[in-house]
C-alpha positions as CSV (number, residue, x, y, z in Angstrom):
1,M,0.0,0.0,0.0
2,K,1.0,3.6,-0.5
3,V,0.6,5.6,2.6
4,L,0.9,9.4,3.2
5,M,1.3,10.4,6.9
6,L,0.5,13.9,7.8
7,A,1.6,15.1,11.2
8,A,3.0,18.1,13.2
9,E,5.9,15.9,14.5
10,A,7.9,12.9,13.5
11,A,10.9,11.7,15.6
12,P,13.8,12.0,15.5
13,L,13.6,15.0,13.1
14,V,10.8,16.9,14.9
15,K,9.8,15.8,18.4
16,V,8.1,17.7,21.2
17,G,6.3,14.7,22.8
18,G,4.9,11.2,22.3
19,L,3.2,12.2,19.0
20,G,6.6,12.4,17.3
21,D,7.7,9.0,18.6
22,V,4.5,7.4,17.4
23,V,4.7,8.9,13.8
24,G,8.3,8.0,13.4
25,G,7.9,4.5,14.9
26,I,4.8,3.4,13.1
27,S,6.1,4.7,9.7
28,A,9.3,2.7,10.1
29,E,7.4,-0.5,11.0
30,L,5.0,-0.1,8.1
31,R,7.9,0.3,5.7
32,A,9.4,-2.9,7.2
33,L,6.1,-4.6,6.3
34,G,6.7,-3.6,2.7
35,H,4.5,-0.5,2.4
36,D,5.5,2.6,0.6
37,V,5.2,5.2,3.4
38,R,5.9,8.9,3.1
39,I,5.7,11.4,5.9
40,A,4.8,15.1,5.3
41,L,5.8,17.7,7.9
42,P,5.7,21.5,8.0
43,H,9.1,22.9,7.1
44,Y,9.6,24.6,10.5
45,G,12.2,27.4,10.6
46,F,14.6,25.4,12.8
47,I,14.9,22.5,10.3
48,S,18.0,22.8,8.3
49,A,17.9,19.3,6.9
50,A,19.6,19.0,3.6
51,G,17.4,17.5,1.0
52,E,16.5,17.6,-2.7
53,S,13.9,20.2,-3.8
54,Q,11.0,18.2,-5.3
55,S,8.5,20.9,-6.3
56,V,7.4,24.5,-6.0
57,L,3.8,25.3,-6.6
58,S,1.1,27.9,-5.8
59,V,-1.5,27.1,-3.2
60,R,-4.8,29.0,-3.0
61,W,-4.7,31.2,0.1
62,G,-7.5,33.7,0.2
63,R,-7.7,35.9,-2.9
64,A,-4.1,35.2,-3.8
65,K,-1.9,32.2,-4.3
66,V,1.0,31.5,-2.1
67,K,4.2,29.7,-3.2
68,S,4.9,26.5,-1.4
69,S,8.0,24.4,-1.5
70,C,8.5,20.7,-1.0
71,I,11.9,19.4,0.0
72,E,12.5,15.6,0.4
73,T,14.7,14.3,3.2
74,A,14.5,11.1,5.2
75,I,13.7,10.1,8.7
76,E,15.7,7.0,9.4
77,G,15.0,5.7,5.9
78,T,11.5,6.9,5.6
79,P,11.0,9.6,2.9
80,C,9.9,12.8,4.5
81,L,8.4,15.8,2.6
82,L,9.1,19.1,4.2
83,I,6.3,21.5,3.2
84,G,7.1,25.2,3.2
85,G,5.3,28.4,2.5
86,R,4.7,31.8,4.0
87,P,2.1,30.8,6.6
88,I,4.4,28.1,8.0
89,A,7.5,30.3,8.3
90,P,6.7,32.4,11.5
91,G,8.5,31.3,14.6
92,E,11.2,28.7,15.3
93,S,9.1,26.4,17.5
94,V,6.8,23.5,16.4
95,Y,3.9,25.1,18.3
96,A,3.4,28.8,18.4
97,Q,2.4,30.9,21.3
98,T,-1.2,31.3,20.0
99,A,-3.7,28.8,18.6
100,A,-4.5,31.3,15.7
101,I,-1.0,31.1,14.3
102,D,-0.9,27.4,14.6
103,I,-4.2,27.0,12.9
104,R,-3.1,29.0,9.9
105,R,0.2,27.1,9.7
106,F,-1.4,23.7,9.9
107,V,-4.3,24.3,7.6
108,F,-1.9,25.7,4.9
109,F,0.5,22.7,5.5
110,A,-2.3,20.1,5.2
111,L,-3.6,21.5,1.9
112,A,-0.2,22.2,0.4
113,A,1.0,18.7,1.3
114,L,-1.8,17.2,-0.7
115,H,-1.1,19.4,-3.7
116,H,2.6,18.5,-3.6
117,V,2.1,14.8,-3.5
118,Q,-0.3,15.0,-6.5
119,A,2.2,17.1,-8.4
120,L,4.9,14.5,-7.6
121,G,2.6,11.7,-8.8
122,F,2.5,9.9,-5.5
123,Q,-1.1,8.6,-5.4
124,P,-1.7,7.3,-1.8
125,D,-4.1,4.5,-1.1
126,V,-4.4,6.0,2.4
127,V,-3.9,9.4,3.8
128,H,-3.3,9.0,7.5
129,V,-3.7,12.1,9.6
130,H,-2.4,12.4,13.2
131,D,-4.4,14.5,15.6
132,A,-6.1,17.8,14.8
133,H,-3.1,19.7,13.3
134,P,-3.5,18.4,9.7
135,G,-7.3,17.7,10.1
136,A,-8.1,20.1,7.3
137,A,-6.7,17.5,4.9
138,V,-9.4,15.0,5.8
139,H,-12.1,17.6,5.3
140,W,-10.6,18.6,1.9
141,L,-10.3,15.0,0.8
142,Q,-14.0,14.3,1.5
143,Q,-14.9,17.1,-0.9
144,A,-12.2,16.2,-3.4
145,A,-13.5,12.6,-3.6
146,S,-16.4,13.7,-5.8
147,T,-14.5,16.2,-8.0
148,E,-10.9,15.1,-8.2
149,P,-10.3,11.7,-9.9
150,F,-6.8,11.6,-8.4
151,W,-8.2,11.4,-4.9
152,R,-11.4,9.4,-5.5
153,R,-10.1,6.1,-4.1
154,T,-7.9,7.5,-1.4
155,A,-9.0,6.3,2.1
156,R,-8.9,8.7,5.0
157,V,-7.6,7.5,8.4
158,L,-7.5,9.7,11.5
159,T,-5.5,8.7,14.7
160,I,-6.6,10.6,17.8
161,H,-3.6,11.0,20.2
162,N,-5.3,13.5,22.5
163,M,-8.9,14.7,22.4
164,V,-8.2,17.9,24.2
165,Y,-6.3,19.6,21.4
166,Q,-8.9,20.4,18.8
167,Y,-8.2,23.8,17.1
168,N,-11.8,24.8,17.1
169,E,-11.7,28.4,15.8
170,A,-10.4,27.7,12.3
171,A,-13.1,29.3,10.2
172,E,-10.9,32.0,8.9
173,A,-8.0,29.7,8.0
174,L,-10.4,27.2,6.4
175,A,-11.9,30.1,4.3
176,L,-8.4,31.1,3.2
177,G,-7.9,27.6,1.9
178,G,-11.3,27.6,0.1
179,L,-13.1,25.4,2.7
180,K,-16.3,25.9,4.7
181,P,-17.1,24.7,8.2
182,A,-19.3,21.6,8.6
183,S,-23.1,21.9,8.5
184,D,-23.6,18.4,10.0
185,N,-25.9,18.5,12.9
186,R,-23.9,15.7,14.6
187,V,-21.1,18.3,15.1
188,P,-21.6,20.7,18.0
189,T,-22.1,24.3,16.8
190,W,-18.9,25.5,18.6
191,A,-16.8,22.8,16.8
192,R,-18.1,23.1,13.2
193,A,-14.9,24.9,12.2
194,G,-12.8,22.7,14.4
195,L,-10.0,20.8,12.8
196,L,-10.4,17.7,14.9
197,A,-14.2,17.6,14.6
198,L,-13.9,18.0,10.8
199,A,-11.5,15.1,10.6
200,I,-13.6,12.9,12.8
201,R,-16.6,13.6,10.6
202,A,-14.9,12.9,7.3
203,A,-12.5,10.0,8.2
204,D,-13.3,6.6,6.8
205,R,-11.7,5.0,9.9
206,I,-10.9,6.7,13.2
207,N,-8.4,5.2,15.6
208,A,-7.5,6.1,19.1
209,V,-4.1,5.2,20.6
210,S,-5.3,2.5,22.9
211,P,-8.4,0.3,23.1
212,T,-9.5,1.7,26.4
213,Y,-9.1,5.3,25.2
214,A,-11.3,4.4,22.2
215,K,-14.0,3.4,24.7
216,E,-13.5,6.4,26.9
217,I,-13.8,9.1,24.3
218,V,-17.4,8.2,23.4
219,A,-18.4,9.2,27.0
220,Q,-18.8,12.7,28.2
221,E,-15.9,12.6,30.8
222,H,-13.2,12.0,28.2
223,G,-14.8,13.1,24.9
224,A,-13.9,16.8,25.3
225,G,-17.3,17.8,24.0
226,L,-17.2,15.6,20.9
227,H,-18.4,12.4,22.5
228,A,-21.7,12.5,20.7
229,L,-20.1,12.8,17.3
230,L,-17.7,10.0,18.1
231,L,-20.6,7.8,19.4
232,A,-22.4,8.5,16.1
233,R,-19.3,7.2,14.3
234,A,-18.6,4.4,16.7
235,G,-18.8,1.8,14.0
236,R,-15.7,3.4,12.4
237,L,-13.8,3.8,15.7
238,S,-11.2,1.5,17.1
239,G,-8.2,1.5,19.3
240,I,-4.6,0.5,18.5
241,L,-2.1,0.5,21.3
242,N,1.0,2.5,20.6
243,G,4.4,0.9,20.8
244,I,8.0,1.8,21.7
245,D,11.3,1.3,19.8
246,Y,12.8,-1.8,21.4
247,Q,16.2,-1.0,19.9
248,C,16.2,2.5,21.3
249,W,14.9,1.4,24.7
250,D,17.0,-1.6,25.7
251,A,18.5,-2.0,29.2
252,A,21.0,-4.5,27.8
253,T,22.7,-2.0,25.6
254,D,21.7,1.5,27.0
255,S,24.9,3.5,27.3
256,A,23.3,5.9,29.8
257,L,23.1,3.2,32.5
258,A,25.9,2.5,35.0
259,R,25.4,-1.2,34.3
260,N,23.5,-3.0,31.6
261,F,21.2,-5.9,32.5
262,T,18.5,-8.3,31.2
263,A,15.6,-10.1,32.8
264,E,18.1,-13.0,33.4
265,T,20.6,-10.7,35.2
266,L,18.3,-8.6,37.3
267,P,20.6,-8.4,40.3
268,A,22.9,-6.3,38.2
269,R,20.2,-3.6,38.1
270,E,21.0,-2.7,41.7
271,A,24.1,-1.0,40.5
272,N,21.9,1.5,38.6
273,K,19.8,2.2,41.7
274,R,22.9,3.0,43.7
275,A,24.3,5.2,41.0
276,L,21.0,7.1,40.7
277,Q,20.8,7.6,44.5
278,Q,24.4,8.9,44.4
279,E,23.7,11.2,41.5
280,T,20.6,12.6,43.1
281,V,22.1,12.8,46.6
282,L,19.2,10.7,47.9
283,P,19.9,8.1,50.7
284,V,21.9,5.2,49.3
285,G,20.4,1.9,50.4
286,P,17.6,-0.7,49.9
287,A,14.7,1.6,50.6
288,P,12.3,1.9,47.6
289,L,13.2,4.6,45.1
290,L,10.2,6.1,43.3
291,G,10.6,7.7,39.9
292,M,8.5,10.0,37.7
293,V,9.4,11.2,34.2
294,S,6.6,13.5,32.9
295,R,5.5,16.8,31.5
296,L,4.3,19.0,34.4
297,D,0.8,19.1,33.1
298,H,-2.8,19.0,34.6
299,Q,-3.3,15.7,32.6
300,K,-0.5,13.9,34.4
301,G,-1.8,14.0,37.9
302,L,1.3,15.5,39.6
303,D,-1.0,17.7,41.7
304,L,-2.6,14.5,43.0
305,L,0.9,13.1,43.8
306,A,1.9,16.2,45.7
307,R,-1.2,15.8,47.9
308,A,-0.9,12.0,48.3
309,L,2.8,11.6,48.9
310,P,3.5,13.5,52.2
311,A,1.8,10.9,54.4
312,V,3.8,8.1,52.7
313,L,7.1,10.0,52.9
314,R,6.6,10.7,56.6
315,E,6.6,7.0,57.2
316,G,10.2,7.0,55.9
317,K,9.9,4.1,53.6
318,A,10.7,5.7,50.2
319,A,12.4,8.4,48.3
320,L,11.3,10.2,45.1
321,V,13.0,11.6,42.0
322,V,11.1,13.7,39.5
323,L,12.2,14.8,36.0
324,G,10.1,17.1,33.9
325,S,9.1,20.6,33.0
326,G,5.9,22.6,32.4
327,D,3.2,24.1,34.5
328,G,4.4,26.6,37.1
329,N,1.7,25.8,39.7
330,I,2.5,22.1,39.5
331,Q,6.2,22.9,39.8
332,A,5.5,25.0,42.9
333,A,3.5,22.2,44.6
334,L,6.3,19.8,44.0
335,Q,8.8,22.3,45.3
336,Q,6.8,22.5,48.5
337,L,7.0,18.7,48.7
338,A,10.8,18.8,48.3
339,A,11.1,21.6,50.9
340,D,9.1,19.5,53.4
341,F,11.2,16.3,52.7
342,P,14.6,17.6,51.4
343,E,16.4,14.3,52.1
344,R,13.8,12.2,50.3
345,V,12.7,14.2,47.2
346,L,14.8,15.3,44.3
347,L,13.4,17.5,41.5
348,N,14.8,18.3,38.1
349,F,12.7,20.7,36.1
350,R,14.2,20.1,32.7
351,F,14.4,17.8,29.7
352,D,17.3,15.4,30.0
353,E,17.0,12.1,28.1
354,G,20.1,10.6,29.6
355,F,18.8,11.3,33.2
356,A,15.4,9.9,32.2
357,R,17.1,6.7,31.1
358,R,18.9,6.4,34.4
359,I,15.6,6.9,36.3
360,Y,14.0,4.1,34.2
361,G,17.0,1.8,34.8
362,G,17.5,2.6,38.5
363,A,14.1,3.4,40.1
364,D,12.2,0.6,41.8
365,M,8.9,2.0,40.7
366,M,7.6,4.5,38.1
367,L,4.6,6.6,39.0
368,V,2.0,7.5,36.4
369,P,-1.1,8.8,38.3
370,S,-2.7,10.5,35.2
371,R,-6.2,12.0,35.1
372,Y,-6.4,10.6,31.6
373,E,-3.8,8.9,29.4
374,P,-4.7,8.1,25.8
375,C,-1.8,5.6,25.7
376,G,1.3,6.6,27.6
377,L,4.8,5.5,26.9
378,V,6.4,5.9,30.3
379,Q,4.8,2.7,31.7
380,M,5.9,0.7,28.6
381,I,9.5,1.9,29.0
382,A,9.4,1.3,32.7
383,L,8.3,-2.3,32.2
384,R,11.0,-2.8,29.6
385,Y,13.6,-1.5,32.2
386,G,12.4,-3.5,35.2
387,A,10.9,-0.5,37.0
388,V,7.5,-1.6,38.3
389,P,4.8,0.9,37.2
390,L,2.1,2.3,39.5
391,V,-0.6,3.7,37.4
392,R,-4.2,5.0,37.4
393,A,-6.7,2.8,35.5
394,T,-7.3,5.0,32.5
395,G,-6.6,4.8,28.8
396,G,-3.5,2.9,27.7
397,L,-2.3,2.6,31.4
398,R,-5.2,0.2,32.0
399,D,-4.3,-1.7,28.8
400,T,-0.7,-2.2,29.6
401,V,-0.4,-2.8,33.4
402,T,-1.9,-5.7,35.3
403,D,-2.4,-5.2,39.0
404,C,-0.4,-7.8,40.9
405,D,-3.0,-8.1,43.7
406,V,-5.8,-8.6,41.3
407,D,-3.8,-11.3,39.3
408,P,-0.7,-12.3,41.3
409,A,0.3,-14.9,38.6
410,S,0.5,-12.4,35.7
411,G,0.7,-9.0,37.6
412,T,3.2,-6.5,36.4
413,G,2.5,-3.5,38.6
414,F,-0.1,-1.6,40.7
415,V,-3.3,0.0,39.4
416,F,-5.7,2.3,41.2
417,D,-9.1,3.6,40.0
418,A,-10.4,6.7,41.8
419,F,-8.5,10.0,41.1
420,T,-8.1,10.8,44.8
421,P,-5.1,11.2,47.1
422,R,-6.6,8.4,49.2
423,A,-6.7,5.9,46.3
424,L,-3.1,6.8,45.3
425,R,-1.8,6.5,48.8
426,A,-3.5,3.1,49.2
427,A,-1.8,1.9,46.0
428,L,1.6,3.2,47.1
429,R,1.3,1.4,50.5
430,R,0.3,-1.8,48.7
431,A,3.4,-1.4,46.5
432,L,5.7,-0.7,49.4
433,T,4.4,-3.8,51.3
434,R,5.0,-6.0,48.2
435,F,8.5,-4.5,47.7
436,E,9.5,-6.2,50.9
437,D,9.0,-9.6,49.3
438,R,12.0,-9.6,47.0
439,S,11.1,-12.9,45.3
440,F,7.6,-11.7,44.4
441,W,9.0,-8.3,43.2
442,R,11.6,-10.0,41.0
443,G,8.8,-12.0,39.4
444,M,6.9,-8.9,38.6
445,Q,10.0,-7.3,37.1
446,R,10.7,-10.3,34.9
447,R,7.0,-10.6,33.7
448,G,7.1,-6.9,32.8
449,M,10.3,-7.2,30.9
450,A,9.0,-10.2,29.0
451,L,6.0,-8.2,27.6
452,D,6.2,-7.1,24.0
453,F,5.1,-3.5,23.3
454,S,7.3,-3.1,20.3
455,W,5.9,-1.5,17.1
456,A,5.6,-4.9,15.4
457,A,2.1,-5.7,16.8
458,A,0.9,-2.1,16.2
459,G,2.2,-2.2,12.6
460,R,0.1,-5.3,11.8
461,R,-3.0,-3.7,13.3
462,Y,-2.5,-0.5,11.3
463,Q,-2.1,-2.5,8.2
464,A,-5.4,-4.2,8.8
465,L,-7.0,-0.9,9.6
466,Y,-5.8,0.6,6.3
467,R,-7.3,-2.4,4.4
468,K,-10.7,-1.8,6.1
469,A,-10.5,1.9,5.3
470,I,-9.8,1.1,1.6
471,E,-12.7,-1.4,1.5
472,D,-14.9,1.3,3.0
473,R,-13.9,3.8,0.4
474,S,-14.3,1.4,-2.5
475,A,-17.8,0.3,-1.2
476,R,-19.0,3.9,-0.7
477,G,-17.5,5.6,-3.7
478,T,-17.8,9.3,-3.4
479,D,-19.3,10.9,-0.2
């Protein structure tokens, strides 16, 4: 199959968060399965990637036409089209300070990318759009299916990574590209010019990044106002769990670790714990070391952690190391926690991949107490590195971690349901009690390390999803 991926990020060329990892990872896996995959990204001002100019053309933008360039480079072997043009140029960052600037950039990018691949003669069987950013492409393709023979048989697939980011006030940018808001009564009035809502409405197949998240977003709590539209399209909605790169994340070869190890050599992991304790100036010894690698964001539940942890830390049984940056209020709450327990809490408000790897390889537990979590990569990496995850039962966290007290024979971590300090504290105390049984703990670590969350399984499922989308398109003809 020929597949065109449209996204705001694709690692390692452009990465802000997990979206970039997913686009880069699934593209590589689909190419390994024999599919012709191309990624299209906005040509952000900070990208100086050398590449060959493929085309320059004019794109309708209001009453004028704007020149757009297409330069081909590669992302670890996957062809990548960098789409340029005046609306994309402002700013050096992937995401601008205002949604209005982002909306103009991404609408122009989405439409220009489709024009470029047509000019280049690459006729995709599937256009796969990731999140709201390039959602205008799905909206345009629905209209083009009846007027443009080139696009008539192209299937439209949307993957939802996070329902919260919708870009709803896009009417002006859509008009500049010659598009109108939706008039579909299934779409809330406030979202009819929203890039995510338009993509949900027009996609042949909609995919969420975990099976549980696919179920959650059709309900009001997690549907971010679009639950009724998603419920109306539930027959086209599915969930495919994200993966991680098992070559990149491998405790047996990771050069950031003080000592490499495998499931068969787990005692060697203790050297990483000691090294991490020394690096963070936390007490060196057998007491449990809790780790957290996260954006400091309302979604991630760090405010809950700050309220739940004092009672546990006062009992003197654990220490905590946190790595992340983001919201100032969350940072302040964590700083108060560190001030109250200076010998047991170490905070690092920055991005540092090497330090993150040392936390994964040395912490006894990784905490992921999210309000919601579409998929989550932290718990997958933690399992891979023998750090037992403690997670809230939401989204992909529910799909990837089995509570050891619910199922002792196959348990890989600890899961709590209610988003309350009391529920989190109870889970932490269960975990600290289990930690004292070293044989049981080693069994959990080995079971977690034996799980397979590589991209191979996700690649096969996306391949099947594409085939269903193509069948849908062929059966329905034009919209």
